[in-house]
N, C-alpha and C positions, 0 to 999 in steps of 0.2 A: 648358149652363153648366158642367157638370162637366168636359166635354172642354176647355173654355176654360181652366179652372183647372189642369187637368193639363198642358195645353200651356204655360201660363205657368210652371208649376213646372219643366217640362223645359227651357224656355229659360233659366231661372236656373241650370241645372246641378244641381238637387236630384235625389236619388234618388226613384223612384216609391214610393208608400206613405207619404210624409211621415216617413221615418225619418232624415232628415238631422240633425234635432236630437237623435237618440239617441246620437250619437258623442261620446266624451269625449276631450279633448286634454290632454296633460301637457307642460308646459314644463320640460324637463330641461336644466339648464345644464351643458355639457360643458367648454368652455374658458373660463377667466377672461379678461375683457377687459383685465386689468391694473389697476394702481393708478389710472392717469389715465383709463382708459376705463370705470371702474365707475360705475353709475348710482345706487349707494347702496341698491338694493333687496335685494341679496344680498351676503353676506360672502364672503370668500375660500374658506372651507370648504364653501360651498354649491354649489361647482362640482365636478363629478365627478372630472375628471382631476387638477387640483391636489390635491384631497383624497386621491386614491389615491396620488399620489406622496409626499405627506406621511406617509400611513399606512405605506407601504413603508420610508420613511426612518426613522421612529420604531421600527418593528419591527426593522429591521436594526441600528440603533445600539444599541438596548437588548439585543438578542441577543448582539452582539459584546462589549459591555461586560460582560455577565454571564459570557460565556465566558472573557474575559481574567481575570476574578476567580476563577472556579471551576475552571479547568484546573490551577491550582496544587494543587488537592486531587484531581487525577486524575479529574475528572468529565467525561463526554463532552459534546459540543456539544448533543446531544439534550436534556439536562437544562436547559441555558440556553434552548433554544428553547421548551420547555414552560413554564418559569418566566416567560419574557417574555410568553407568552400569558396566563398566570394574572394577571400584574401588570396587563396591559392589559384584562383581562376584568372581569366583574361582581364578582369576589372583592375586588379592590383598587380599580382605577380606577372601577368601577361605584358605589363609595361616594361618588364625586364626579360625580353624574349630569349636571351641566351640561357638564363637560369631556368625558365619554364620549359623550354625545349629539352634541356638536359634532365630535369627532375620529372617532368610529366610529358614525355613525348607522345605523339598521337598514336604510335603503334602500341604503347603500353596501356591505353585506355581500356582495351578489351578485358584485361585482367581485373582492374578495379570494377568495371561494369559487371563482370561475372560474379565477383565476390559480393558486391552490394546486392545483386539480385538474389543470390542464394541466401544471404542474410535476411532479406525481406521476406522471402518465401517461408522461412522457418519462423520469422517474427509473426506473420499472419497466422501460421499454423498454431503457434503457441497461444495467440490471442483467441483463436477458436476453442482451443483446449480449455482455457480459463473461463470461457463463457458458458453459462448454463441456460440453454433455451427454455428450460422449464420455469425459470424465474419469471418469464413473461406471463405465465398462467397464474402466478402468485402475487403479481403486483396489483396495487390498488387502482381505483378509478382516476386518481390524480395523475399517476404516471402514464396511464393509457391515454388520457385526454391530451396531456402535453406532448407525449411521444408521437401520437398520430397527427395532431394538428401541426406540429413542428415540421412534418414532412409534406402533408397535403397542401398547405398554404403556399410554401415556397415553390413546390412543383407546379401548382396552378399558375403562380406568378411567372414562373419560368416559361411555361407554355404561352402565356400571353405575350411576354417579351419576344419570344421567337416568332409568333405570328405578326406582331406589330412591325418588327424590324426585318421581315423577310426580304423586302425589296430595297431596304436601305443599306444592307451589308453586301459587299462585293462577294460574288460566288466563290472566289478564291479564299475568302476569309470565313465563309459561312460554316464549314465544318468546325473550325476553331471556335467560333461564336457559340454554336450549339453545345460543344463539349465543355466549354467553360461554365455555362449555365448548369449543365448536368452535374459536373463535379461539385459545384457550389452547393447543390442540394443534398449532398451526402452528409450523414451523421455517423462517422466511424466510431464504434465503441472503443477500440484500443486507444484512439487519440484522446477521448474524453476521460477514460480511466487513468491514462498517464498524467493528464493535467490535474486530476483530483489528487493523485499521489504527490505530485510536485507541490501542490498548494496545501497538502496535509489536511485535507477535509474529507477524505473518502468515507470515514465513518460518521461524519456529521449528518444531521437530518437533511441538509442540502445535498450532501454527497450521495446519500442513498437514493434520494429522489432523482438526482441527475443520472446515476447509473441505471436505474430502472427505466427512466424515460429514454436514455440513450440506447439501451438494448432494443427497446420497441422501435425507436426511430431508425436504428441501423437496419434491422430486419425489414421494416416497411420501405425504407428508401431503396434498398437493394431489390426488393420485389417490384417496386414501382419502376425502377430503371430498367429491369429486365422486360417488363410488360411494354414499356414505351419503345424499347429497342426492337422487339418483335413486331410491334405495331407499325413502326417505320419500314421494316422490311416487307411487311405484308402489303404496304401501299405501292410497292414497286412491283410491277408485273413480272419483270425479268428476274426478280429476286426470290420468287416463290420456291424455286428449287433450292436456293441457298438456305432459306429459312427452314425448309423441311430437313435438309442435311444437318444444319446446326442444331435443330430441335432434337433430332434422333441422337446425335453425338452427346448433347447435354444430358438427355435422359439416360443414355448409357453411362455417363460419368456418375450421375446420381445413384444409379443402380449398383455400379461398381463400389461406391463408397458405402452404401447400405448393406450390400450382400457379400462384400469381400472385406472392406476396410473395418467396419464395426465388428463383424464376427471375429476377425483377427484380433482386434483389441480385447474383446471379451475372452477370447481363448488365452491371451497373454495374462489377463487378470486371474483367470482360473489356475494358471500354472504358477502363479506367484504365491508363496506362503503368506498367511495372514500376518500383518505387521512388518513384513519385509519389503524393501524396494524392488522394483522390477530389475531383472538382470541386464547386463550390458548387451548381450546378444539381442534381446527383445527391443532395446532402445535403438540399436542399429537397424533392426528389421523395420521398426516404425518409421525411422528416418528414410529408409529406402522406399517405403510405401508413399511417403510424402513426395519424393522425386518422381515416382511413377504417376501419381495423380497430377502433378504439374505437367508432365508430358501429355497425358490424356486431355487436360484442360486446354492446353495450347492447340492441340489438334482439333478440338471441338470449336475453335474460333473464339474462345472466351479469353478475357484477361487472365493471365497466368495466376493471379492471386486468389481467384474464386475457388479453385479446387482445393488448395491447402486449407483455406478457411472452412469449407464445408467438411473436410476430413477432420479438422480440429473440433468442430461441433459434434461430430460422430464419436469422438473419443470420450469415454466417461470421465468427467472432471473429478478432481480430488484424488486421494490415494486409492490404489497404488500407482496406476499407470499415469494419470494426469499429473500427480504430484512429482513422480520421478522424472517425467519428461521436462517439466518446468525446472526442477532442481538441477538436472544435468545440462540443459541447453540454455537456460535463461541468461546466465552471465555472459557467455560468449556471444549469443545472438543479440540480446538487447543492449549489451555493453559495448560491442565492437562492430559486428557485421551489419545490423539494421541501421545504426546511425551512419554507417559508411555510405548508405544510399542517399541520405540527406546531404552529407558533405559533397558527395560526387555530383549531385544535382546543383549544389551551390557553385561547384567548379565550372559548370556550364553557363553560369550567369555572366552576361556581358552588359554592364551598365555604361560602357564607354561609347559603343557604336550603336546608335539608335537612328532609324531612318523613317519608318512609317509612323510618325507621331500622331496622326489622326486615329489610326486603329489602336495605338497604345492608349490614347485618351478614352476610346470606346471600351477597351478592356477594363480600365480603372473605373469607369462609370458603371459597367455591368457588375463588377465586383462590389462596388458600394451599394447598388440597388439590391443585390442578392443578400448582402450582409444585413442591411436594414430590414429586409423582408423576413429573414430568419430570426432576427432579434425580436421583431414584433410578433412573429408566429409562436414564439416561446413565452415572451413576457406577458402578453395579454391572456392566453389560457392559464398561465400560472396565477395571475391575479384573480381570474375567475374561480380558480381552485382555492382561493383564500391564502395563497402564499404571500407573506409580507413583501412590500414593494422592493426593498433593498435585496431581499433574498431572491425575488423573481428576476430582478435585473442581473444579479450574479449568476443565476441559473441560465439566463439567456446567453451570457458571454461564455459560460463554460461549454454549453452545448453547441455554440457557434464556432468554437475553436478549431483551428486547422493544424495538421501535423504531418507525420510521415505517410499516412495513407493518401492524403491529397497530393503530396509530393510524388508518390509513386504513379498516380494517375497522370499527373502533368508530364512526368518523364516518359511514360508509356506512349502518350500522344505525341511527344516530341520525337521519339524514335520512329513512330509511324508517319512522321512529317505532317501531322495534323496541325501542330504548333510549330511556328518558325522560332528562330533563336530569340527574337525580340519578345514575342508573346511568352515564351517559356521563362525568360528573365523577369518579366513583369509579374507573372504568376508566382514564381518562387519568392520574389521580394514581398509580395502580398502575404504569403505564409509567414515570413519573418515578422512583418509588421503586426499581423493579427495575433500571432502567438505571444509576442511581447506585450502588446496592449491588453489582451484578454487577461493575462496573469496579473498585471499591475492593477487593472480595474477590479477584478474579483477580489484581490487581496485587500483593496481599500474598501470594498463594499461589504465583505462578509468576514466577520471575526467570530470564530466559533465560541470563544470564551465569554462573549458578551451576553450569552443567554442566561448566565448566572448572576448578572449584576443586580437584578431585582430580588434575588433570593435572600430571605432574612431569617436569622435565628433558627437554624436547623442544626441543633446540637443536643447533647445529653443534659447539659446544665439547665436548659430551658424546657426540658421535657419533664412534666410533673410526674411525681412518683406513682400516681394512679392513672396514667395514660399509657397508650400503646407505644412501645419502643420499636422503631423501625431500623433494622440493620441490614446492610448489604454485605454479603461475604463473597469474596472472589477466590477462585481455585484454579490452579493449573494441573494439579496432581491429586490423587486420592488422599495423600498425606495432608494436603492443605484443608480438605473437607473435614478430616478427622480432628485436626487441630482447632479449626473454627467451631466445630460442634462442641468441643470441650468448653470453650469460652462461652458459647451460647447456653449451654446447660448451667454454667455458673451464673448466668445473668438473671436467674430466678424468675422465669415466666410464671405468672399466676393469673387468676381470673380478673383481679382488680387492675392488673397492669400486664396485659398480654404482650407477646413478642411476635413481631412480624418480620420474617426472615426472607430476604430476596437473595437467592443464590445465583451467582453468575459464574458459569464454567467457561473458562477461556481456552479456546482452541486456535492454534496458529493456522492461518489461511494458507494452504499449500495447493498449488495446481488449480486455483480458482481466481477469478478477478473480482467477483461480486461478494462483498462481506455480508454476513447474515447474522441477525439477532433472532434466535429461535425461542419462542415462549412455549414451554412444555405444558403449561396449564391449558393451552389451546389444542393440545394433542399433536403438536408439530414434532416430527422426529429429527433427531440430531444424527449427523454422519460422523460424529467424533469417535465412534467405535465403542468397544467394551469399557474403556476407561471412563468415558463420560457417563455411560449407563451405570457404572458402579458408584460414581459420585452422586448421581440422582437417587439411587436406591438408599444410600446412607442417610441423606437428608429426609427422604420420604419416611423412612423408619423413625427418624427423630420427631417428625410431625405426628406420627401415630402414637409415639410414646408419650407425648405431651398434648394429646388431643384436647381441643377446647381452649388451650392457652397459647398455643404456638401455631402460626400459619406459615407455610413455606411455599414460596412461588419461585420456580426454577427457570433459568434462562441459560442458553448456550450462545456465546458470542464467537463467531468465526471471522477473524480479521487478521491483518498483518500485525506483527508484534508492535511496530512503532505507532500503531493507531489504536491499540487496545484500551489505552486510558480514556479515549473518547467514549467507548462503549460503557466503561465503568461509570464515568461521570454522567452520561446520559440516563442510565438506569437509576442511579442515585437521585438525580434531579426529578425524573418523572415519578418515582415512587416515594418522594418526600422522605428519603432516608435521613436519619440523624447521625449515623455512623457507618463508615466503610471500613471493613476489616480486610487488609491486604496481606498475602503471605510474604514472608521474608525471602530474599533471593538465595539464602544459604540453607542447606539441609544437612542434618547429622544422622548417623546410623546408631545402632544400639550401643556401640562401644564409645560413642561420643566423638567419632571421627567425622570430619566434614566430607560429604560425598557430592555436594553440588554447590557451585558458586556461579550463578547465571547473571551476566552483565545485562542481558536483554530484560530480564524480570526486574532487575534493579532500576533500569531506565523507565519501565512502566510505573513503578512505585513513585519515582521522583516526579514524573509528569502528573500523576494523580494528586500528589501533595500540592502541586502548583495550581491545579485547575479545579479541584473538588468543590462541590457546592455545600458540603457539610463537613463534619469532623471526620478525621481519618485515623485509623490505628494500624500500625504495621506489626504483625504477629510473628515474633521469632520463636519458632516451635522446636522444642527439644523433647517432645513426649516419648520419642523412641528410646531416649537414654534411660537406663534402668534406675528405678527408685523403689524403695520399700512401699508397698501399697498402703494407702490410708483412706479412710472414709471421709476425712476432712480435707477440703480443698483450701490450701493456705495461699492467701493473696497478700502481697505487700505493695505499698505505694511509697515511692521515694518522692517527697514533696519539697520543692525548693522555692515555689512561688511562681506566679504568672498564669496566663490564661490556659496554656496547655496542661499544666499540672492540675489546675482546677477541674478541667474536663476529665482528666484521668481519675481524679478523686471522685468526681460525680458518678462515673461509671462503676468504680469500686464500691461506693456506698450502696448502689443499687444491688450489686452482687451480695453485699453483706446482709441484705434482708433475708437471705436463705440461712437456715441453721447449719447447713452443711459447709458453709464458707466461713473461714476465719480470716478476718481482715486486720492487718497491722499497718497503720499509717505512721511513717517515720518522717518527721519534719526536720530538715537540716537547717540549723540556725547559725548565722555568722556570729563571730565574737562581737563585732560591732553591729548591734541590732538595728542601727539606723542606715546601714549600708545596703545597697542592692536595689530592690524594687522601688518603683515610684509610689507616691503616697496613695494614689487611687488603687493600684494593684495591691498594696498592703492592706487596704480596707477590704477589698474583695477576698483576699486570701484569709484574713481574719474572720470574715463572715462564714466562709465555707468550713473552715477549721472549727469554728464554734459549733456549727451544726453537726459536724462529725463527732465532736466530744459529747454533745447532747444525745446523739444517737447511740454512742457507746455507753452512756450512762444507763440506757434502758436495755442494752443488748450485751450479753456476755461474750459475743464473738467479735467484738471490735476493740482493738487496742490502739491507743494514741501515744506516741513517744516523740520526744524532741532530743536531737543530738546536736551539740554545739561543735562546729568545725571551724578551723582557721582558714583552710584553702582547699584546692582540688585534691591534693595528695591525701589529706585526712578523709575527704569525702570518698575517694577511691577505695581506701581501706574499709570504710563502713559499708560501701556497696558490695564489695567482695564478700564481706561477712554475711550479707543477706542472701547470697546465692544458694547456700545449702538449706536455708530455713523455709523457703517458699516454693510453691509449685508455679506461681505466676507473679512476676513483678511488673507493676504498671508505673510508667514514668512519662512525663511530658517531653515533647521533642525540643521545643524552643525555650531558651532562657536568655535574659539580658546578658550582654557581653561582660558587663562589670559586676556580675554576680560573684561575691567573694567566695561562696562555697564551691564554685566551679573554676576558680582561678587556676590557670595552667592546663586544664583538661582539653580545652579547645585546640591546643597545638598538637595534640595526639589524636585528633578526631579524623578517622579514615572514612567514616560514613556519615556525611553531614545530614542525610535524610533521617538519621536516628538521634541526632543531637549527641552531646558529649557523654551523657550517662547511658543512653541506649547503645551507643557505640561500644562502651566497655562491656556491657552485658551480652552483646552479640559477637564478641571476639571469636575468631575462627578456632583458636586453640583452647577455648573454654569448653570443658567436657562435663560440667555439672548439669543435672537434669532440669534446671529451671527454665521456664519459658518466659518471654518478655513481650509486653504489649506497649509499644511506643505510640503515644497519642498526640495528635495535632488538632487543636481546636479549629473550627471553621474559619477560613481565611477572612481577615477583616476587609480585604478588597472586594469580596463577594457579597458583602452585607450592605 
């Protein structure tokens, strides 16, 4: 009978032992059937995918709205992300339980948690990709001193705090206490680099020092934390087996990254054609490798972030692989998924229900002591290294900043129940306060532009005819170097008045976090590729051609486009340049058709005009447009009056000392000779024009003319008539608004950085072969 029952049970497909009824089934609604397909049993928010999409939309909209409001007060995006989480968490939205339970139910937390962790994994991986560990070997003694002492002093202080309070802290709170001190002694490079980008000082002297010191501190603090962790395990007799097991797995992880991960990356680079991005399949393969490393890291008993970070360090930075990874993943990861972790942590903050006020006070006391120790550990060594007091204070607050990395450690400990809800809430709030305060304090302490305030009279007008002329030329492309070389050749370098050229090749920083300023005179190599090498060779040949009268010193600046103007101004300031020559953001081909119009290059030029410590010239190059060859280089100056026109004329007069240059100065005079410039400007204009006429009396290659015009319309006709007659037209950028000769032209000015006349000559539809140099005299605010 029993066999019969069993056979009947098996024929029905039931499992032996009558356990079929012990299984539970859960009906999870994933996709909503829509408005018309709804059966009425579930609402829209009870389906997982639509609810997740709505949650992401609410988080993103709230974060962006707060950031638009708070960035006016110089607060970083991190503050907006934490505040958004606090608003959506139990502190505010939790006071409306029906709304919070509908929009953020407990069963939906797992999906936000998973997305935020995946985002953070790839954020840390990309941070490792953008870091170059070799930079540590090239940094100076300043960065090494600050970076090492910034770690050793706080770690030593933390150990003292731990020993002193060992019997005062309840054993239930002891793990939390030790982990708080350990996390406070971290110096995560991604957090500091992000802060420098927000403050727009990454390429400043302070920014470069902070990045170098942060890289050393980050590696040192991680190494110290690892040694301390293994030391604590070694003190426990029963934990020796755990330590051996963990050490073996950690060693296996490192070997896997070195002998599988890095060779795979090098193989991908070899398979990628030169100058081309890495293909999509290889990007997917690398992303899969990141997830495999996370799995191995977690099984080794380490925090899951260490594996992706080490793998990122093993990936060669820059093009092609590092650059393509950053280009394809950066927007999604850094723009949405990584900030999601910060907001999700903020949603776990509960500032309403606090019970153990004594330990909360202890937490804030420890945070304050650790912060003061870190500030002192950075500030004092910086002073010893002769960093100015304000800059040393700014450096201390930059390197003591907290961000997403500390948040991830806090959350990791909260998940492991090392931190309870109250402790986690206090620590998250401390990140919010420190991030906001650090940005505001650094902004008030450090102003990059102030380094030029004492800089005086660095222009061509005040450079005597028999002294060295120092010119900084900037180039993004080979065409820029060729155009600048033509102007430099016309500058008539000679033994009595030599020419010192400082060439700055600008390369966009892609796939790296650390900007570089490479001095090729010191034998440093650039990773800018064959294009940069070609530019270097052109100017090296120019130096050989004019040996003895021309010296060329070449640099390559690798930085983000929005910070390139800092590199330009820094080199100009350090080398005491009298003139910066910038390439125009538009380019033309041989037929006179415009082939490039770059808004980013235009932005660089505008920033340099505002910040430059010397005179600036924007070179509109049309050398590719065909013209009948001539041995004479015809230069024209359109003179209306004012300091910029005088600077342009001073440079043109220097060119005219060469017999191969024919200079024509056209002065536009209003019908009312008393209108326009101020009395002092009129005196200075008359003086330089008198000197020009006297120079022309002794030289056959200088012609001075005056054209009487009524308004801007007549001026425009005269300017267009000059286009066919000259190889180069020089004009000042700025003129007084009430200048009669330019009346009405300002209304049609599309490019304010060129002024009304330069704008006419740089029109996109103009296909004449004339090049234009728009000159701005050294800013008065910098004198």
